[in-house]
C-alpha positions as a Markdown table, in Angstrom:
| # | Residue | x | y | z |
|---|---|---|---|---|
| 1 | Met | 272.2 | 69.8 | 152.6 |
| 2 | Lys | 274.4 | 68.0 | 154.7 |
| 3 | Phe | 274.5 | 69.2 | 158.4 |
| 4 | Lys | 274.1 | 68.4 | 162.2 |
| 5 | Lys | 271.2 | 70.6 | 163.3 |
| 6 | Pro | 272.4 | 73.1 | 165.7 |
| 7 | Lys | 270.8 | 72.6 | 169.4 |
| 8 | Phe | 270.0 | 76.2 | 169.7 |
| 9 | Trp | 267.2 | 75.9 | 166.7 |
| 10 | Asp | 265.0 | 73.8 | 168.9 |
| 11 | Phe | 265.5 | 76.2 | 172.2 |
| 12 | Glu | 261.8 | 77.2 | 173.2 |
| 13 | Lys | 263.4 | 80.8 | 173.7 |
| 14 | Lys | 265.8 | 82.4 | 171.4 |
| 15 | Asn | 269.3 | 82.5 | 172.5 |
| 16 | Leu | 272.2 | 85.0 | 171.7 |
| 17 | Ile | 273.4 | 83.0 | 168.7 |
| 18 | Ser | 269.8 | 83.1 | 166.9 |
| 19 | Tyr | 269.7 | 86.9 | 167.7 |
| 20 | Ile | 273.3 | 87.4 | 166.0 |
| 21 | Leu | 272.0 | 85.4 | 162.8 |
| 22 | Leu | 268.7 | 87.1 | 162.5 |
| 23 | Pro | 270.1 | 89.7 | 159.8 |
| 24 | Phe | 271.3 | 86.5 | 157.8 |
| 25 | Thr | 267.7 | 85.4 | 157.5 |
| 26 | Ile | 266.8 | 88.7 | 155.6 |
| 27 | Pro | 267.5 | 87.1 | 152.2 |
| 28 | Ile | 265.1 | 84.2 | 153.2 |
| 29 | His | 262.4 | 86.7 | 153.9 |
| 30 | Ile | 263.1 | 88.5 | 150.5 |
| 31 | Asn | 263.3 | 85.3 | 148.6 |
| 32 | Asn | 259.8 | 84.1 | 150.1 |
| 33 | Phe | 258.3 | 87.3 | 149.6 |
| 34 | Leu | 259.1 | 87.3 | 145.9 |
| 35 | Leu | 258.6 | 83.5 | 145.2 |
| 36 | Asn | 255.0 | 84.3 | 146.5 |
| 37 | Lys | 254.2 | 86.5 | 144.0 |
| 38 | Lys | 254.9 | 84.2 | 141.1 |
| 39 | Val | 252.0 | 82.7 | 139.1 |
| 40 | Lys | 251.8 | 78.9 | 139.6 |
| 41 | Lys | 251.3 | 76.4 | 136.6 |
| 42 | Lys | 248.0 | 74.4 | 137.3 |
| 43 | Asn | 247.9 | 71.1 | 135.5 |
| 44 | Glu | 244.4 | 69.7 | 135.1 |
| 45 | Lys | 245.2 | 66.2 | 133.6 |
| 46 | Leu | 246.2 | 64.2 | 137.0 |
| 47 | Ile | 245.9 | 65.2 | 140.9 |
| 48 | Ser | 248.8 | 66.4 | 142.4 |
| 49 | Ile | 249.7 | 65.9 | 146.3 |
| 50 | Cys | 252.7 | 67.7 | 147.8 |
| 51 | Val | 254.2 | 66.6 | 151.0 |
| 52 | Gly | 256.6 | 68.7 | 152.3 |
| 53 | Asn | 257.8 | 70.9 | 155.4 |
| 54 | Ile | 258.4 | 74.2 | 156.5 |
| 55 | Tyr | 260.7 | 72.8 | 159.5 |
| 56 | Ile | 264.0 | 71.6 | 157.7 |
| 57 | Gly | 264.3 | 67.7 | 158.5 |
| 58 | Gly | 262.7 | 65.2 | 160.9 |
| 59 | Thr | 259.3 | 65.9 | 160.1 |
| 60 | Gly | 258.6 | 62.5 | 158.6 |
| 61 | Lys | 258.0 | 63.8 | 155.2 |
| 62 | Thr | 259.2 | 60.8 | 153.1 |
| 63 | Pro | 257.5 | 57.9 | 155.3 |
| 64 | Thr | 254.4 | 60.2 | 154.8 |
| 65 | Thr | 254.7 | 60.3 | 151.2 |
| 66 | Ile | 255.3 | 56.4 | 151.2 |
| 67 | Lys | 252.3 | 56.2 | 153.4 |
| 68 | Ile | 249.9 | 58.1 | 150.9 |
| 69 | Tyr | 251.4 | 56.3 | 148.1 |
| 70 | Gln | 250.5 | 52.9 | 149.9 |
| 71 | Ile | 246.7 | 54.2 | 150.6 |
| 72 | Leu | 246.1 | 55.4 | 146.9 |
| 73 | Lys | 247.5 | 52.0 | 145.8 |
| 74 | Lys | 245.4 | 49.9 | 147.8 |
| 75 | Leu | 242.4 | 51.8 | 146.6 |
| 76 | Gly | 243.0 | 50.7 | 143.1 |
| 77 | Phe | 244.5 | 54.1 | 141.7 |
| 78 | Asn | 247.3 | 54.7 | 139.2 |
| 79 | Val | 249.5 | 56.6 | 141.5 |
| 80 | Ser | 253.5 | 57.3 | 141.6 |
| 81 | Ile | 255.9 | 59.4 | 143.5 |
| 82 | Gly | 257.8 | 62.2 | 142.3 |
| 83 | Lys | 261.1 | 63.3 | 143.5 |
| 84 | Lys | 263.5 | 66.1 | 142.2 |
| 85 | Tyr | 266.8 | 64.7 | 141.8 |
| 86 | Tyr | 269.5 | 65.8 | 144.1 |
| 87 | Pro | 272.8 | 63.9 | 144.2 |
| 88 | Ser | 273.1 | 64.6 | 148.0 |
| 89 | His | 269.6 | 62.9 | 148.5 |
| 90 | Asn | 270.4 | 59.5 | 147.1 |
| 91 | Asp | 269.5 | 57.8 | 150.4 |
| 92 | Glu | 266.0 | 58.9 | 150.1 |
| 93 | Lys | 265.9 | 58.2 | 146.2 |
| 94 | Ile | 266.7 | 54.5 | 147.0 |
| 95 | Leu | 264.2 | 54.1 | 149.9 |
| 96 | Leu | 261.3 | 55.7 | 147.7 |
| 97 | Glu | 262.6 | 53.1 | 144.6 |
| 98 | Asn | 262.3 | 50.2 | 146.9 |
| 99 | Lys | 259.1 | 51.0 | 148.3 |
| 100 | Ser | 257.1 | 52.8 | 145.3 |
| 101 | Glu | 257.0 | 53.4 | 141.6 |
| 102 | Leu | 259.3 | 56.6 | 141.2 |
| 103 | Ile | 259.5 | 59.2 | 138.9 |
| 104 | Ser | 262.8 | 61.2 | 139.4 |
| 105 | Phe | 264.1 | 64.1 | 137.3 |
| 106 | Thr | 265.9 | 67.3 | 137.9 |
| 107 | Asn | 263.0 | 69.4 | 136.9 |
| 108 | Arg | 259.4 | 69.0 | 138.6 |
| 109 | Asp | 257.8 | 69.9 | 135.4 |
| 110 | Glu | 259.5 | 67.0 | 133.5 |
| 111 | Ile | 258.3 | 64.7 | 136.5 |
| 112 | Ile | 254.5 | 65.9 | 135.8 |
| 113 | Lys | 255.4 | 65.6 | 131.9 |
| 114 | Ser | 256.3 | 61.9 | 132.6 |
| 115 | Ala | 253.3 | 61.4 | 135.1 |
| 116 | Ile | 250.9 | 62.3 | 132.5 |
| 117 | Gln | 252.6 | 60.2 | 129.9 |
| 118 | Asn | 251.9 | 57.3 | 132.2 |
| 119 | Asn | 248.1 | 58.0 | 132.6 |
| 120 | Leu | 248.3 | 58.5 | 136.2 |
| 121 | Asp | 245.6 | 59.3 | 138.6 |
| 122 | Tyr | 247.9 | 60.8 | 141.4 |
| 123 | Leu | 251.3 | 62.0 | 141.6 |
| 124 | Ile | 252.8 | 62.4 | 144.9 |
| 125 | Phe | 255.6 | 64.8 | 145.5 |
| 126 | Asp | 258.1 | 63.9 | 148.0 |
| 127 | Asp | 259.1 | 67.8 | 148.9 |
| 128 | Gly | 258.6 | 70.7 | 146.6 |
| 129 | Leu | 256.2 | 73.0 | 148.8 |
| 130 | Gln | 258.7 | 75.8 | 148.1 |
| 131 | Asp | 258.7 | 75.3 | 144.4 |
| 132 | Arg | 256.3 | 78.1 | 143.5 |
| 133 | Asn | 256.2 | 77.3 | 139.8 |
| 134 | Ile | 253.8 | 74.5 | 140.5 |
| 135 | Ser | 250.2 | 74.5 | 141.5 |
| 136 | Tyr | 249.5 | 71.3 | 143.5 |
| 137 | Asp | 246.1 | 70.3 | 144.1 |
| 138 | Tyr | 246.9 | 69.4 | 147.8 |
| 139 | Glu | 249.7 | 70.9 | 149.9 |
| 140 | Ile | 250.5 | 69.0 | 153.0 |
| 141 | Val | 252.9 | 70.1 | 155.6 |
| 142 | Cys | 254.7 | 67.7 | 158.1 |
| 143 | Phe | 256.1 | 68.5 | 161.7 |
| 144 | Asn | 257.2 | 66.7 | 164.4 |
| 145 | Gln | 255.2 | 67.4 | 167.7 |
| 146 | Lys | 258.4 | 67.4 | 169.7 |
| 147 | Asn | 260.3 | 69.9 | 167.7 |
| 148 | Trp | 257.3 | 71.9 | 166.2 |
| 149 | Ile | 258.6 | 75.2 | 165.0 |
| 150 | Gly | 261.8 | 75.1 | 167.2 |
| 151 | Asn | 262.7 | 78.8 | 168.0 |
| 152 | Gly | 260.3 | 79.9 | 165.4 |
| 153 | Asn | 263.2 | 81.6 | 163.3 |
| 154 | Leu | 264.0 | 81.2 | 159.7 |
| 155 | Ile | 267.3 | 79.5 | 158.5 |
| 156 | Pro | 269.8 | 80.2 | 159.9 |
| 157 | Ala | 268.8 | 81.7 | 163.3 |
| 158 | Gly | 266.4 | 79.0 | 163.4 |
| 159 | Pro | 265.0 | 75.6 | 161.4 |
| 160 | Leu | 262.3 | 77.1 | 159.5 |
| 161 | Arg | 262.3 | 77.6 | 155.7 |
| 162 | Glu | 259.2 | 79.6 | 155.8 |
| 163 | Lys | 257.4 | 81.7 | 158.7 |
| 164 | Ile | 254.6 | 79.7 | 160.3 |
| 165 | Ser | 252.1 | 82.2 | 158.7 |
| 166 | Ser | 252.8 | 80.7 | 155.7 |
| 167 | Leu | 250.5 | 77.7 | 156.8 |
| 168 | Lys | 247.4 | 79.9 | 155.6 |
| 169 | Lys | 247.8 | 78.9 | 152.1 |
| 170 | Tyr | 248.5 | 75.1 | 152.8 |
| 171 | Asp | 245.7 | 72.4 | 152.9 |
| 172 | Ala | 246.7 | 69.9 | 155.4 |
| 173 | Val | 249.1 | 69.5 | 158.5 |
| 174 | Ile | 250.2 | 66.0 | 159.3 |
| 175 | Leu | 251.7 | 65.9 | 163.0 |
| 176 | Lys | 254.2 | 63.1 | 163.9 |
| 177 | Gly | 254.4 | 61.9 | 167.7 |
| 178 | Thr | 252.8 | 59.9 | 170.3 |
| 179 | Asn | 251.8 | 60.6 | 174.0 |
| 180 | Leu | 252.3 | 64.3 | 173.6 |
| 181 | Asp | 249.6 | 66.6 | 174.2 |
| 182 | Asn | 249.2 | 68.8 | 170.8 |
| 183 | Ser | 246.3 | 70.8 | 171.5 |
| 184 | Asn | 248.1 | 73.8 | 171.8 |
| 185 | Ile | 249.8 | 73.1 | 168.5 |
| 186 | Ser | 246.5 | 72.3 | 166.8 |
| 187 | Gln | 245.2 | 75.8 | 168.2 |
| 188 | Ser | 248.2 | 77.4 | 166.9 |
| 189 | Ile | 247.5 | 76.1 | 163.4 |
| 190 | Lys | 243.8 | 76.8 | 163.5 |
| 191 | Lys | 244.7 | 80.5 | 164.6 |
| 192 | Ile | 246.6 | 81.0 | 161.5 |
| 193 | Asn | 244.3 | 78.8 | 159.0 |
| 194 | Pro | 240.8 | 77.8 | 160.4 |
| 195 | Gln | 240.1 | 75.7 | 157.3 |
| 196 | Ile | 243.3 | 73.7 | 157.5 |
| 197 | Lys | 243.0 | 70.0 | 158.0 |
| 198 | Ile | 245.1 | 68.5 | 161.0 |
| 199 | Phe | 246.1 | 64.8 | 161.1 |
| 200 | Lys | 248.1 | 63.2 | 163.7 |
| 201 | Ser | 250.5 | 60.2 | 162.8 |
| 202 | Phe | 252.9 | 58.0 | 164.5 |
| 203 | Phe | 255.5 | 55.3 | 163.8 |
| 204 | Lys | 255.0 | 51.7 | 164.2 |
| 205 | Val | 258.1 | 49.2 | 164.1 |
| 206 | Lys | 257.5 | 46.3 | 161.8 |
| 207 | Asn | 260.5 | 44.2 | 162.6 |
| 208 | Leu | 260.9 | 44.1 | 166.5 |
| 209 | Glu | 261.1 | 40.4 | 166.4 |
| 210 | Asp | 264.7 | 40.6 | 164.7 |
| 211 | Phe | 266.4 | 42.1 | 167.9 |
| 212 | Asp | 267.1 | 40.6 | 171.2 |
| 213 | Leu | 265.9 | 43.4 | 173.8 |
| 214 | Ser | 267.8 | 41.8 | 176.4 |
| 215 | Lys | 271.3 | 42.7 | 174.6 |
| 216 | Lys | 272.9 | 46.4 | 174.9 |
| 217 | Tyr | 272.6 | 48.4 | 171.7 |
| 218 | Leu | 274.8 | 51.2 | 169.9 |
| 219 | Phe | 272.8 | 53.5 | 167.3 |
| 220 | Phe | 274.1 | 55.6 | 164.7 |
| 221 | Cys | 272.4 | 57.4 | 162.1 |
| 222 | Gly | 272.7 | 60.3 | 159.7 |
| 223 | Ile | 269.1 | 61.9 | 159.8 |
| 224 | Gly | 267.5 | 65.3 | 160.2 |
| 225 | Ser | 266.5 | 64.6 | 163.8 |
| 226 | Pro | 268.5 | 61.6 | 165.5 |
| 227 | Glu | 266.7 | 62.2 | 168.8 |
| 228 | Asn | 263.5 | 61.2 | 167.4 |
| 229 | Phe | 265.0 | 58.0 | 166.2 |
| 230 | Lys | 266.4 | 57.6 | 170.0 |
| 231 | Glu | 263.3 | 58.0 | 171.3 |
| 232 | Thr | 261.7 | 55.4 | 169.0 |
| 233 | Leu | 264.4 | 52.8 | 170.4 |
| 234 | Leu | 263.9 | 53.8 | 173.8 |
| 235 | Lys | 259.9 | 53.4 | 173.7 |
| 236 | Asn | 260.5 | 50.0 | 172.0 |
| 237 | Asn | 262.6 | 49.0 | 174.9 |
| 238 | Phe | 266.1 | 49.2 | 173.4 |
| 239 | Gln | 269.0 | 49.1 | 175.9 |
| 240 | Ile | 271.1 | 52.2 | 174.6 |
| 241 | Ile | 274.4 | 52.8 | 175.7 |
| 242 | Asp | 276.1 | 54.7 | 173.1 |
| 243 | Gln | 275.6 | 56.5 | 169.9 |
| 244 | Ile | 277.2 | 58.0 | 167.0 |
| 245 | Ile | 275.6 | 60.9 | 165.1 |
| 246 | Phe | 276.4 | 61.9 | 161.6 |
| 247 | Pro | 275.4 | 64.5 | 159.5 |
| 248 | Asp | 272.0 | 64.5 | 157.6 |
| 249 | His | 272.0 | 62.5 | 154.2 |
| 250 | Tyr | 276.0 | 61.6 | 155.1 |
| 251 | Asp | 277.5 | 58.9 | 152.9 |
| 252 | Phe | 279.1 | 56.5 | 154.9 |
| 253 | Lys | 283.0 | 55.6 | 154.4 |
| 254 | Lys | 284.4 | 52.2 | 155.2 |
| 255 | Asn | 286.3 | 53.9 | 157.9 |
| 256 | Asp | 283.0 | 55.0 | 159.7 |
| 257 | Ile | 281.7 | 51.5 | 159.6 |
| 258 | Met | 284.9 | 50.0 | 161.2 |
| 259 | Glu | 284.9 | 52.4 | 163.8 |
| 260 | Ile | 281.1 | 51.7 | 164.6 |
| 261 | Lys | 281.7 | 48.1 | 164.9 |
| 262 | Glu | 284.7 | 48.6 | 166.8 |
| 263 | Arg | 283.2 | 50.6 | 169.1 |
| 264 | Ala | 280.2 | 48.0 | 169.7 |
| 265 | Asn | 282.6 | 45.2 | 169.9 |
| 266 | Lys | 284.4 | 46.9 | 172.9 |
| 267 | Met | 281.2 | 47.6 | 174.7 |
| 268 | Asn | 279.8 | 43.9 | 173.8 |
| 269 | Ala | 276.9 | 45.6 | 171.9 |
| 270 | Lys | 274.6 | 45.2 | 169.0 |
| 271 | Ile | 274.4 | 47.9 | 166.1 |
| 272 | Val | 271.0 | 49.2 | 164.9 |
| 273 | Thr | 270.6 | 52.0 | 162.4 |
| 274 | Thr | 267.5 | 53.6 | 160.5 |
| 275 | Glu | 266.5 | 52.0 | 157.2 |
| 276 | Lys | 267.5 | 55.0 | 155.3 |
| 277 | Asp | 271.0 | 54.8 | 156.6 |
| 278 | Phe | 271.4 | 51.0 | 156.2 |
| 279 | Ile | 270.7 | 51.3 | 152.4 |
| 280 | Lys | 273.6 | 53.5 | 152.1 |
| 281 | Ile | 276.1 | 51.0 | 153.7 |
| 282 | Pro | 277.7 | 48.8 | 150.9 |
| 283 | Gln | 276.5 | 45.1 | 151.1 |
| 284 | Ile | 279.7 | 43.7 | 152.2 |
| 285 | Asp | 279.8 | 46.2 | 155.0 |
| 286 | Arg | 276.6 | 45.2 | 156.5 |
| 287 | Lys | 277.5 | 42.3 | 158.7 |
| 288 | Glu | 276.5 | 42.9 | 162.3 |
| 289 | Ile | 274.2 | 45.9 | 161.3 |
| 290 | Asn | 270.7 | 45.9 | 161.5 |
| 291 | Phe | 267.9 | 48.4 | 160.7 |
| 292 | Leu | 264.5 | 49.6 | 162.6 |
| 293 | Glu | 262.0 | 49.2 | 159.8 |
| 294 | Val | 258.8 | 51.5 | 160.5 |
| 295 | Asp | 255.4 | 52.3 | 159.1 |
| 296 | Leu | 253.8 | 55.4 | 159.4 |
| 297 | Gln | 250.3 | 55.3 | 161.0 |
| 298 | Ile | 247.9 | 58.0 | 160.2 |
| 299 | Glu | 245.1 | 58.4 | 162.9 |
| 300 | Asn | 241.5 | 58.3 | 161.5 |
| 301 | Glu | 242.7 | 57.0 | 158.1 |
| 302 | Glu | 239.5 | 57.1 | 156.6 |
| 303 | Asn | 239.1 | 60.9 | 157.3 |
| 304 | Phe | 242.2 | 61.2 | 155.7 |
| 305 | Ile | 241.3 | 59.0 | 152.6 |
| 306 | Asn | 238.1 | 61.1 | 152.4 |
| 307 | Phe | 240.2 | 64.5 | 152.5 |
| 308 | Ile | 242.8 | 63.6 | 149.6 |
| 309 | Arg | 239.8 | 62.1 | 147.6 |
| 310 | Ser | 237.5 | 65.2 | 148.1 |
| 311 | Ser | 237.3 | 67.7 | 145.1 |
| 312 | Lys | 238.5 | 70.9 | 145.3 |
């Protein structure tokens, strides 16, 4: 899905537009109700972990998936990432291929079948919490602390795929963000599911030395929450003087890149984007563009390792 997230989705109070759109959430409510009645298929030949979200876009789902892969790989397990193939999600697919061993088919059952044939110990799914055909061993929901659940409404009146009450059926939550008091969020989660595990995470920039922070910068991106990328840049002392925001999963055209470079040249500014966006730019057009490489850090990582290694 390629779209720019409506600003009213993240208003703390519901506004007129969200109220007008509420009737259009009824099919989502009905669909979720029927899906929850389905009997899931359980596989005993490997341990499956699903990392997903109920808030659409910008929750750190893919970086979290990569981090779990790296942790399990370091521990010596035979592990791969599974990603259902969507033509519009090639950016995530390429990123996962660059950073992991990826299994991708149009059907998640085929992904599991391939994982078993490869004698995997763990299979980590990037997305798929709403796939009610599969019974995962661990189901992890990602949130960005800043956005949390937005206005709390389902799509299209708000940013949620499922009601927040759906947390009662999940195993863990990973909250992404720094310097934010998340005690109210944690309390809200625990009221819904007292048994759920909550872990905090944050992004650490890996290639800050590649940038001259005395210069001015224009940034562009086509991701779910561009405001979070901007916040990361500002926290790392980038002088941001302009920005160009594209829809999530946007495929950049030559004219887009030319416009970005022309705008930056007029302001004598450097250009920075996300790694996810950078990989979509043809090699010939990457000159003068740099990307911010980030690594997701999970606080109390040992506790998280114990969680994903515990028997259920």
